[in-house]
C-alpha positions in Angstrom: -25.9 4.5 -23.3 -24.6 5.8 -20.6 -22.4 2.4 -19.5 -21.5 2.7 -23.3 -20.3 7.0 -23.0 -18.2 6.2 -19.8 -16.8 3.5 -21.4 -15.6 5.6 -24.4 -14.2 8.4 -21.9 -12.5 5.9 -20.1 -10.9 4.7 -22.7 -9.5 7.6 -24.2 -8.3 8.5 -20.2 -7.0 4.6 -19.4 -3.7 5.6 -19.9 -3.1 8.0 -17.0 -3.3 6.1 -13.8 -0.4 6.0 -11.6 -1.3 2.5 -10.4 -1.1 -1.1 -11.8 -3.3 -4.3 -10.9 -3.5 -7.8 -11.5 -5.2 -10.9 -10.5 -4.1 -12.6 -7.6 -5.4 -14.6 -4.6 -6.8 -11.9 -1.7 -4.7 -11.0 1.1 -3.1 -7.8 2.6 0.5 -7.5 1.7 3.1 -4.4 1.5 6.6 -4.4 -0.5 8.4 -1.5 -0.8 11.5 0.1 -3.3 14.1 1.1 -1.3 15.8 4.1 -2.6 18.4 2.5 -4.5 15.9 0.8 -6.2 15.6 -2.2 -5.7 12.3 -3.3 -6.6 10.0 -5.1 -4.2 12.8 -5.1 -1.3 12.3 -3.6 2.4 14.0 -0.4 3.3 17.0 -1.0 5.0 16.9 -0.9 8.8 16.4 2.3 10.4 15.7 3.5 6.8 12.5 5.6 6.6 10.1 5.5 3.7 9.4 8.1 1.5 6.4 10.0 0.0 7.2 7.9 -3.0 7.6 4.8 -1.7 6.2 1.8 -4.2 3.9 -0.4 -2.2 1.6 -3.9 -3.9 -1.4 -3.6 -1.6 -3.3 -7.5 -1.8 -6.6 -6.8 -1.9 -10.2 -8.7 -2.8 -9.8 -8.4 -6.8 -6.1 -9.0 -7.0 -3.5 -6.5 -6.3 -2.9 -2.7 -7.1 0.7 -0.9 -7.0 0.9 2.1 -5.8 3.7 5.2 -5.4 3.4 7.8 -2.8 0.7 8.8 -0.6 -2.7 9.2 -2.8 -3.8 12.5 -2.6 -7.3 12.5 -4.2 -9.0 9.7 -2.8 -12.8 8.4 -3.5 -14.4 6.2 -0.7 -17.4 4.5 -1.9 -18.2 2.9 1.4 -19.3 4.2 4.8 -16.8 2.6 6.7 -14.1 3.3 4.1 -15.2 7.0 4.6 -14.5 6.6 8.3 -11.4 5.6 8.1 -9.9 7.6 5.6 -11.0 10.6 7.8 -9.6 8.5 10.8 -6.0 8.7 9.0 -6.4 12.6 8.1 -7.3 12.8 5.0 -10.3 14.2 3.7 -12.0 12.2 0.4 -12.4 14.2 -2.5 -15.7 12.4 -2.8 -17.5 9.7 -0.7 -20.8 7.8 -1.5 -24.1 9.2 1.2 -25.4 7.9 3.9 -28.4 6.6 2.6 -30.5 8.2 4.6 -31.7 10.7 2.5 -28.8 13.0 3.6 -25.6 13.7 2.9 -23.3 12.5 5.2 -23.6 10.4 9.2 -24.4 13.6 11.9 -21.3 12.3 13.5 -19.0 12.9 10.3 -20.6 15.7 8.7 -18.4 18.6 10.2 -15.5 16.7 8.7 -17.1 16.2 5.3 -17.9 20.0 3.9 -17.0 20.8 0.5 -16.7 17.2 0.0 -18.5 15.8 -3.2 -21.6 13.7 -2.8 -21.1 10.4 -5.2 -24.5 8.7 -4.7 -25.3 5.7 -3.2 -22.9 2.8 -1.8 -24.4 0.5 -4.1 -24.8 2.3 -7.3 -22.2 5.2 -7.1 -22.0 8.0 -10.0 -19.4 6.9 -11.7 -19.3 9.8 -14.4 -18.8 11.8 -11.2 -16.0 10.1 -9.9 -14.2 10.4 -13.3 -14.8 14.1 -13.1 -12.9 14.4 -9.9 -9.6 12.8 -11.6 -8.7 10.3 -8.5 -5.3 9.1 -7.8 -7.2 6.3 -5.9 -10.4 4.4 -5.0 -11.4 2.7 -1.9 -14.6 0.3 -2.3 -15.2 -3.3 -1.3 -16.1 -6.2 -3.4 -19.6 -7.3 -1.8 -20.7 -3.5 -3.1 -18.9 -2.9 -6.2 -17.3 -6.2 -7.6 -19.3 -5.6 -10.4 -18.0 -2.2 -11.5 -14.7 -2.4 -10.5 -13.3 -3.0 -14.1 -14.8 0.6 -14.2 -13.2 1.8 -11.5 -9.9 0.3 -12.0 -9.9 2.5 -15.3 -10.3 5.7 -13.8 -7.4 4.8 -11.0 -6.1 2.6 -8.8 -8.5 1.0 -6.8 -8.7 -1.4 -4.0 -11.7 -3.6 -2.7 -11.8 -4.7 0.6 -13.8 -8.7 0.5 -16.5 -7.8 2.7 -18.7 -6.1 5.3 -20.3 -7.6 8.1 -17.6 -7.9 10.9 -14.4 -7.2 8.9 -14.0 -3.8 9.8 -10.9 -4.3 11.3 -9.1 -6.3 9.0 -10.5 -3.6 6.1 -9.1 -0.6 8.4 -5.8 -1.5 7.9 -6.0 -2.4 4.0 -7.1 1.2 3.5 -4.2 2.3 5.5 -2.2 0.6 3.5 -3.0 1.6 0.4 -3.1 5.6 1.4 0.4 5.1 2.9 -0.4 5.5 5.9 0.2 2.3 7.8 1.9 3.4 11.4 -0.6 6.1 12.0 -3.3 3.3 10.9 -1.2 0.9 13.9 -1.8 4.3 16.0 -5.4 4.5 15.2 -6.0 1.1 16.5 -3.7 0.9 19.4 -6.0 3.6 20.5 -9.2 1.6 19.8 -7.6 -1.3 22.1 -7.0 1.1 24.9 -10.3 2.5 24.8 -11.3 -1.1 24.9 -9.5 -1.6 27.9 -10.6 1.0 29.0 -14.5 -0.3 29.2 -13.3 -3.6 30.5 -12.0 -2.4 33.9 -14.9 0.3 34.1 -17.7 -2.9 33.7 -15.8 -5.4 35.7 -18.0 -8.4 36.7 -20.6 -6.8 34.3 -19.1 -8.5 31.7 -20.7 -12.1 33.0 -24.0 -11.0 31.4 -25.2 -11.8 28.4 -26.4 -9.0 25.7 -28.4 -9.2 23.1 -28.6 -7.6 19.6 -32.0 -7.2 18.2 -32.6 -4.6 15.3 -36.3 -4.0 14.3 -37.0 -3.0 10.5 -40.3 -2.1 8.9 -41.4 -5.5 7.7 -38.8 -8.0 9.9 -37.0 -8.6 13.3 -33.0 -9.5 13.2 -31.0 -11.2 16.0 -27.6 -9.8 15.2 -25.0 -12.2 15.6 -21.1 -12.1 16.7 -20.3 -11.2 13.2 -21.4 -7.8 13.0 -20.0 -4.9 13.3 -22.1 -4.3 17.0 -21.0 -8.0 17.6 -17.6 -8.1 17.4 -17.0 -4.9 19.5 -18.8 -6.3 22.0 -16.7 -9.5 21.9 -13.7 -7.6 22.4 -15.1 -5.7 25.4 -15.6 -9.2 26.7 -19.8 -8.9 27.0 -21.4 -12.6 26.6 -23.9 -13.5 24.3 -27.2 -15.3 24.8 -26.9 -19.1 23.1 -29.1 -18.5 20.8 -27.1 -15.5 19.4 -23.5 -16.5 19.9 -22.7 -17.8 16.9 -20.2 -17.0 13.8 -22.2 -15.8 11.8 -24.2 -12.6 10.8 -28.2 -12.0 11.9 -31.3 -14.1 11.4 -34.7 -12.8 10.9 -37.4 -14.6 13.5 -40.9 -14.3 14.2 -42.8 -13.8 17.3 -43.0 -17.2 18.1 -39.1 -16.9 18.5 -39.1 -13.9 20.7 -37.6 -15.7 23.7 -34.1 -15.5 21.7 -34.2 -11.9 21.4 -34.1 -12.4 26.2 -31.1 -11.6 27.8 -29.8 -10.0 30.5 -29.0 -6.4 28.4 -30.8 -6.0 25.8 -29.4 -3.4 23.1 -32.1 -2.8 20.2 -32.0 -0.1 16.9 -34.5 0.7 15.2 -34.7 0.8 11.1 -36.4 4.1 10.6 -35.9 5.4 7.2 -38.7 7.5 6.2 -41.2 9.9 8.1 -43.4 6.2 8.6 -40.4 5.2 11.4 -41.2 1.9 10.4 -38.8 0.2 12.5 -40.6 1.8 16.0 -43.5 1.1 14.8 -42.4 -2.6 14.6 -40.2 -2.2 18.1 -43.8 -0.7 20.1 -45.8 -3.4 19.2 -43.1 -6.4 19.6 -42.7 -4.7 23.2 -46.2 -4.6 23.7 -47.1 -8.0 23.3 -47.6 -10.6 26.1 -44.8 -12.7 24.7 -42.3 -9.6 25.2 -43.4 -9.2 28.6 -42.1 -12.8 29.7 -38.5 -11.8 29.3 -36.0 -11.1 31.5 -35.1 -7.8 29.7 -38.9 -6.4 30.0 -38.8 -7.9 33.4 -35.7 -6.2 34.8 -36.0 -3.0 32.8 -32.8 -3.8 30.7 -33.8 -2.8 27.4 -31.9 0.2 25.7 -32.3 2.3 22.4 -29.0 3.0 20.7 -28.2 4.5 17.9 -28.5 2.2 14.3 -25.9 4.5 12.7 -23.4 4.5 15.4 -24.5 0.4 15.5 -25.0 -0.9 12.4 -25.0 1.4 9.7 -22.1 3.5 9.6 -19.3 0.4 10.5 -16.0 2.5 11.1 -13.8 2.7 13.3 -14.8 6.5 14.5 -18.2 5.0 15.5 -16.4 1.5 16.9 -14.9 4.2 19.4 -18.5 5.8 19.8 -19.8 3.0 20.5 -17.9 1.7 23.0 -18.3 5.4 25.1 -22.3 4.3 25.1 -21.4 0.8 26.1 -19.1 2.3 28.9 -22.6 4.8 29.5 -25.2 1.9 29.6 -22.6 0.1 32.0 -23.4 2.5 34.6 -27.2 1.5 34.8 -26.4 -2.1 35.3 
């Protein structure tokens, strides 16, 4: 009944959107109209793009034609929220942290007054509609099934994936927000931050870094196609052979504990409730005789890091915080 009632409301409002969408293969491309009205043409050399520039943004579900700079943006992923904030825009609505509170601690002060829209996997469509957004940013992995409903509310741009693609997604969001230059500046600042880390770490970059996540019911090795994996690769760290793969993650049992080993281990615990199941699992594994035989145990090179920054938030603000944390841990190596 909720979906039916929402559909009726959307049908009544369907003619109010400023963007249009068609289905084409996914990519990211912008075309601009010149002041002379030549549709799809780039501005003449030296001609500044105005706030009313029309651009066609290709994304995972097709393409969206947008005009000007959106002012009422709704964001449906954690990484998207970080992108919007980094580009100087406060969203009118965003999904919550998924950890039992509204926003992650490192962005909470910037999110004052933003409407919480529920969980990333099940955003509240009626609440989104009530905010009258002029742009919705989401992700195909999370929102493909509700894409048709979202685009009836407002122009909608969905990025392709949520694994290690945070940079590609950031570029797409910047394009959709008419903030391409600001996005390029933000990525250049991140690249400079990475170069700073490389300079400070020096020959320590030859060390093999293991990434491990402890959950209440499982232990995961995080490979190169993860948020943290991409950043460690940018910095230039080596990875153990068991994790030096262009994949997301593998679940392991204690019989594969040796695959956790390296010169350094960064680990994060999934503690989603008062039981702190992730920490309990980590303590159980660390007290196992097999763990005592690992190089990282013998050399005391295991470092607990923030699960939010290293795994859950997945955006450009967290990327810079992660680089800072790596530089700080580097002083102990």
